[in-house]
C-alpha positions in Angstrom: -15.1 -20.8 -0.8 -14.7 -17.5 1.1 -12.2 -16.8 3.8 -14.9 -16.8 6.5 -16.0 -20.3 5.5 -12.4 -21.5 5.5 -11.7 -19.9 8.9 -14.8 -21.6 10.4 -13.5 -25.0 9.1 -10.2 -24.3 10.8 -11.9 -23.3 14.0 -13.7 -26.7 13.9 -10.2 -28.3 14.0 -9.7 -29.3 10.4 -6.2 -29.3 9.1 -5.0 -27.3 6.1 -5.0 -30.5 4.1 -8.6 -31.3 4.9 -9.7 -27.7 4.2 -7.8 -27.8 0.9 -9.4 -31.0 -0.1 -12.9 -29.6 0.6 -12.1 -26.3 -1.3 -10.3 -28.0 -4.1 -7.0 -26.3 -3.5 -3.6 -27.3 -2.0 -2.9 -27.2 1.7 -0.1 -24.7 0.9 -2.6 -22.3 -0.6 -4.8 -22.5 2.6 -1.7 -21.9 4.7 -0.9 -18.8 2.7 -4.4 -17.5 3.1 -4.1 -17.8 6.9 -0.7 -16.1 6.9 -2.0 -13.1 4.9 -5.3 -12.8 6.7 -8.6 -11.9 5.4 -8.6 -9.5 2.4 -10.9 -6.6 3.0 -12.0 -3.6 0.9 -11.6 0.0 2.2 -15.0 1.7 2.2 -13.5 5.1 1.4 -10.9 4.2 -1.3 -12.4 0.9 -2.7 -8.9 -0.7 -2.4 -8.3 -4.3 -1.2 -6.0 -4.7 1.8 -5.2 -7.3 4.5 -4.1 -5.2 7.5 -4.7 -1.5 6.7 -5.6 0.5 3.6 -2.4 2.2 2.3 -4.3 5.4 1.3 -5.8 5.7 4.7 -2.3 5.4 6.3 -1.0 8.1 3.9 -3.9 10.5 4.8 -3.7 9.9 8.5 0.0 9.4 9.2 2.0 11.2 6.5 0.0 14.0 4.9 -0.5 16.1 8.1 3.3 16.1 8.7 4.1 16.9 5.1 1.6 19.8 5.1 3.6 21.4 7.9 6.8 21.4 5.9 8.1 24.4 3.9 8.7 24.1 0.1 12.4 23.7 0.7 11.9 20.9 3.2 9.6 19.0 0.8 12.1 19.5 -2.0 14.9 18.0 0.3 12.6 15.1 1.4 11.9 14.3 -2.3 15.6 14.2 -3.0 16.2 11.9 -0.1 13.5 9.5 -1.3 15.4 9.0 -4.6 17.3 6.1 -3.0 16.2 2.6 -3.8 14.5 1.6 -0.6 11.4 -0.5 -1.1 10.4 -0.9 2.5 6.6 -0.5 3.2 7.1 2.6 5.3 9.4 4.3 2.7 7.0 3.4 -0.1 4.1 5.0 1.7 6.1 8.1 2.5 7.2 8.4 -1.1 3.5 8.1 -2.2 2.5 10.8 0.3 5.2 13.2 -0.9 4.2 12.6 -4.6 0.5 13.1 -3.8 1.2 16.4 -1.9 3.6 17.8 -4.5 1.2 17.1 -7.3 -2.1 18.2 -5.7 -0.9 21.0 -3.4 2.2 22.4 -5.0 0.9 21.7 -8.6 4.2 20.3 -9.7 4.3 18.2 -12.9 5.0 14.5 -12.8 8.1 15.2 -14.9 9.5 17.7 -12.4 8.7 15.4 -9.4 10.4 12.5 -11.3 13.5 14.6 -11.8 13.6 15.4 -8.1 13.2 11.8 -7.1 15.4 10.4 -9.9 12.6 8.4 -11.4 10.7 8.4 -14.7 7.6 10.5 -14.9 5.5 7.4 -15.6 6.7 5.8 -12.3 5.6 9.0 -10.5 2.2 8.8 -12.3 1.8 5.2 -11.1 2.7 6.2 -7.5 0.1 9.0 -7.6 -2.6 6.9 -9.2 -2.1 4.1 -6.5 -2.0 6.4 -3.5 
């Protein structure tokens, strides 16, 4: 059963339990679906998201600001991002910095990893998922 069908049942006044029984899943699963919202696919990046595509956020919010920075400022920002902060905002900023450093400055994953105190495979993963 798709989210739209589940949502229409909820709009008709059915409880999570009743919807779960119809769909063959638990009421808790239905509650979680509603708390997450509908999963959509970004037309540009082909990435699934619930509120906004991470790659679109990086391109619209972070990359323009990073492109205005000097090499030294980017270097300092990369060093600041070496701290273990896994907030959504920090994670997206870290991805944007990695993407810019690799694509525009042509720095290797190993070098970026040393700057950010992370393994080069972690940096590769950040880049591939940005």
